[in-house]
C-alpha positions in Angstrom: -25.2 28.5 -98.0 -26.9 26.5 -95.1 -24.7 24.9 -92.5 -25.6 22.2 -90.1 -26.6 23.7 -86.7 -24.8 22.6 -83.5 -26.8 20.3 -81.2 -25.1 22.1 -78.4 -27.7 23.3 -75.7 -26.6 26.3 -73.3 -28.6 26.4 -70.1 -28.6 29.5 -67.8 -30.7 30.5 -64.8 -31.4 34.2 -63.9 -34.2 36.6 -63.1 -35.6 40.0 -63.9 -34.9 41.9 -60.8 -37.4 44.4 -59.4 -34.9 47.1 -59.8 -34.3 46.3 -63.5 -38.1 46.4 -64.0 -38.1 49.9 -62.2 -35.4 51.1 -64.6 -37.1 50.0 -67.7 -40.4 51.3 -66.6 -38.7 54.8 -66.2 -36.8 54.6 -69.4 -40.1 54.0 -71.2 -41.9 56.8 -69.3 -44.5 54.2 -68.5 -47.7 55.3 -66.7 -48.6 53.9 -63.2 -46.6 51.9 -60.9 -43.6 49.9 -62.1 -44.0 46.0 -61.8 -43.0 44.6 -58.5 -41.7 41.2 -57.4 -44.4 38.7 -58.2 -46.1 40.8 -60.9 -46.3 39.5 -64.5 -43.3 40.5 -66.6 -44.2 42.9 -69.4 -43.8 41.7 -72.9 -40.0 41.5 -74.0 -38.8 42.5 -70.6 -37.2 39.0 -70.2 -34.3 40.7 -72.2 -33.4 42.3 -68.8 -32.2 38.7 -67.7 -29.5 36.4 -69.1 -27.1 39.4 -69.7 -23.6 38.7 -71.1 -21.6 38.7 -67.9 -18.1 37.9 -69.3 -14.6 39.0 -68.3 -13.6 42.3 -69.8 -10.5 40.7 -71.6 -13.0 38.7 -73.7 -14.7 41.7 -75.2 -13.8 42.7 -78.7 -13.1 46.2 -80.0 -16.6 46.7 -80.9 -17.9 45.9 -77.5 -19.1 42.3 -78.3 -17.7 39.2 -76.9 -14.9 37.8 -79.2 -16.3 34.3 -78.9 -19.8 33.7 -78.2 -21.5 30.5 -76.7 -22.1 28.7 -80.1 -19.2 29.6 -82.5 -16.1 31.7 -82.9 -17.3 34.9 -84.6 -14.0 36.6 -85.1 -14.4 36.3 -88.9 -17.7 38.2 -88.6 -16.9 41.0 -86.1 -20.0 43.1 -86.7 -23.4 42.1 -85.5 -27.1 43.2 -86.0 -30.2 42.0 -84.3 -32.3 41.3 -87.4 -35.5 40.2 -85.9 -37.3 37.5 -83.9 -40.4 35.6 -83.0 -41.7 35.2 -79.4 -44.7 33.4 -77.9 -45.9 33.2 -74.5 -47.4 29.8 -73.5 -47.3 30.9 -69.9 -46.6 34.0 -67.7 -43.1 35.0 -66.4 -43.0 37.0 -63.3 -40.6 39.8 -61.9 -38.1 38.5 -59.3 -38.8 34.7 -60.1 -35.9 32.5 -61.1 -36.0 31.8 -64.8 -34.1 29.0 -66.6 -33.2 29.5 -70.5 -32.3 26.8 -72.7 -30.7 28.0 -75.9 -29.5 26.2 -79.2 -28.8 27.2 -82.8 -31.7 26.5 -84.9 -30.2 27.5 -88.2 -26.9 28.9 -89.7 -26.8 30.3 -93.3 -23.9 32.1 -95.0 -24.2 34.5 -97.8 -22.3 37.1 -99.8 -23.8 40.5 -99.3 -23.3 43.9 -100.8 -21.0 44.7 -97.9 -19.2 41.4 -97.8 -19.7 37.9 -96.4 -22.7 37.6 -94.0 -23.6 34.9 -91.5 -27.3 34.6 -90.5 -27.8 32.9 -87.2 -31.1 31.9 -85.6 -31.0 31.1 -82.0 -34.0 29.3 -80.3 -34.6 30.0 -76.6 -37.1 28.2 -74.3 -37.5 30.0 -70.9 -39.0 28.1 -67.9 -40.4 29.3 -64.5 -40.9 26.8 -61.8 -40.6 24.1 -64.4 -43.2 25.5 -66.7 -42.5 26.9 -70.2 -43.4 30.5 -70.2 -41.6 32.0 -73.3 -40.6 30.5 -76.5 -38.4 32.6 -78.7 -36.3 32.7 -81.9 -33.8 35.4 -82.5 -32.4 36.2 -85.9 -28.8 37.6 -85.8 -26.6 38.8 -88.6 -23.0 38.8 -88.4 -21.0 40.7 -91.1 -17.3 40.8 -91.9 -15.4 44.0 -91.1 -14.9 45.2 -94.8 -17.3 47.6 -96.3 -19.5 50.3 -94.9 -22.5 49.4 -93.0 -25.8 49.1 -94.9 -28.2 52.0 -94.5 -30.5 51.8 -97.5 -34.2 52.0 -96.7 -36.4 49.1 -97.1 -40.1 48.8 -96.2 -42.9 46.5 -97.1 -45.3 48.1 -94.6 -47.8 50.8 -95.3 -46.1 53.9 -93.6 -48.9 56.4 -94.4 -49.5 58.2 -91.0 -53.1 58.4 -91.5 -53.5 54.7 -91.5 -52.5 54.1 -87.9 -54.7 54.2 -84.9 -52.2 54.5 -82.1 -49.0 56.4 -81.6 -46.5 56.1 -78.7 -43.8 58.8 -78.5 -40.4 57.4 -77.2 -37.5 59.8 -76.5 -34.6 58.6 -78.6 -31.3 60.5 -77.9 -27.7 59.8 -76.7 -29.1 59.6 -73.2 -31.7 57.1 -73.8 -29.5 55.0 -76.1 -26.9 54.9 -73.3 -29.4 54.1 -70.6 -30.8 51.2 -72.7 -27.3 50.0 -73.3 -26.5 50.0 -69.6 -29.8 48.4 -68.7 -29.4 45.4 -71.1 -25.5 45.3 -70.6 -25.2 45.9 -74.3 -21.5 47.3 -74.8 -22.0 47.4 -78.6 -20.3 50.8 -79.4 -22.5 51.8 -82.3 -25.1 52.7 -79.7 -23.0 55.2 -77.5 -19.6 55.9 -79.2 -20.4 58.2 -82.1 -16.8 58.3 -83.5 -16.8 54.5 -83.6 -20.2 54.4 -85.1 -19.4 56.8 -87.9 -15.7 56.4 -88.5 -15.2 52.5 -88.0 -18.7 51.1 -89.1 -19.8 53.8 -91.4 -23.1 54.9 -90.0 -24.3 58.5 -90.0 -24.7 58.6 -86.2 -25.5 56.4 -83.2 -27.6 53.5 -84.0 -31.0 52.9 -82.1 -31.0 49.3 -80.7 -33.3 46.9 -82.4 -34.5 45.4 -79.1 -35.3 49.0 -77.8 -37.6 49.5 -80.8 -39.1 46.2 -80.4 -39.9 46.7 -76.8 -41.3 50.2 -77.6 -43.6 48.3 -80.2 -44.9 45.8 -77.7 -45.3 48.7 -75.4 -47.8 50.2 -77.8 -49.9 47.1 -77.3 -49.7 47.3 -73.5 -50.7 51.0 -73.4 -53.5 51.0 -75.9 -54.9 47.4 -75.3 -54.6 47.1 -71.4 -57.4 44.6 -71.3 -55.5 42.1 -73.6 -52.1 40.2 -73.3 -49.6 39.4 -76.0 -49.9 35.8 -77.2 -47.2 36.2 -79.9 -44.9 38.9 -81.2 -42.8 38.9 -84.3 -40.6 41.7 -85.5 -38.1 42.4 -88.3 -35.5 45.2 -88.6 -36.1 46.9 -92.0 -33.7 49.9 -91.8 -31.2 51.3 -89.2 -32.6 54.1 -87.1 -30.3 56.8 -85.7 -30.2 59.3 -82.9 -31.5 62.7 -83.6 -34.3 61.6 -86.0 -37.7 61.2 -84.3 -39.0 57.7 -84.1 -42.8 57.2 -84.0 -44.1 53.8 -82.8 -47.5 53.2 -84.4 -50.0 50.5 -84.2 -53.5 49.3 -85.5 -55.8 46.5 -84.6 -57.8 44.1 -86.8 -59.6 41.7 -84.6 -57.0 39.9 -82.5 -54.3 40.9 -84.9 -52.1 43.9 -84.3 -49.8 45.6 -87.0 -47.0 47.6 -85.6 -44.2 49.8 -87.2 -41.4 52.1 -86.1 -41.1 55.1 -88.4 -38.2 57.4 -88.7 -38.2 61.1 -89.5 -38.4 60.5 -93.3 -41.5 58.2 -92.9 -39.5 54.9 -93.7 -40.2 51.8 -91.5 -37.2 51.0 -89.5 -38.7 48.0 -87.6 -42.0 46.3 -88.5 -43.8 43.9 -86.2 -47.1 42.0 -85.8 -48.7 40.6 -82.7 -51.7 38.5 -81.6 -53.6 39.3 -78.3 -55.6 37.2 -75.8 -57.8 38.5 -73.1 -55.8 39.1 -69.8 -56.7 36.5 -67.3 
């Protein structure tokens, strides 16, 4: 059932600090020098800004805020980052002040296999020096506390290893998951508290962040197509990924179109993505 979105707009100002960019560069084992103040911000690294800096007493038992900026989520205490669509009408830079304007674009409630679900699409517009540099839609899924977390595989992408041109290895273990959580100020316990992830939310182990996988897929484009920049990027979570199982980030190009996928140890696609490229100015 669709609900009428709120017209509320939340505006914030922040910046991606040079130190945060250095930390992300190290986490990804990226080659060369880390981007410095004034350098173009690599794709999706704007997620290092606008972090949830709220008082500790407003954090729920799962590590998320009890009440978010748009609605009271206590009826849906479990959250997943389901996907998103990002475009770059301009260029954001490390260290420059950014202004983000956010609003709810769509709200849909459904009854899923694990109980009631709320699907929320948040629209973000990010400006630098008054110019729109990033346009983004984030798809979030909120789930009631009853029932085990869904883990069934789902894939509509060709996972055959031989069909992919590029491969990027990224270390996925409790240490890298903790570092990504710390870097993005993501306190969701499914990413670092194994007892909570397995006993409370019903997962078989620590869960790999959807944004971590999305950034790694965007990194495939940055590493293997250095003469181009992303014009757009869309990703969708297909299946939870867990620590201990190797993740392989794959890509292939047809013209200006890039197809990307994160594959787990069983060959299932955990996150699929597509991107379009433009020549780097």
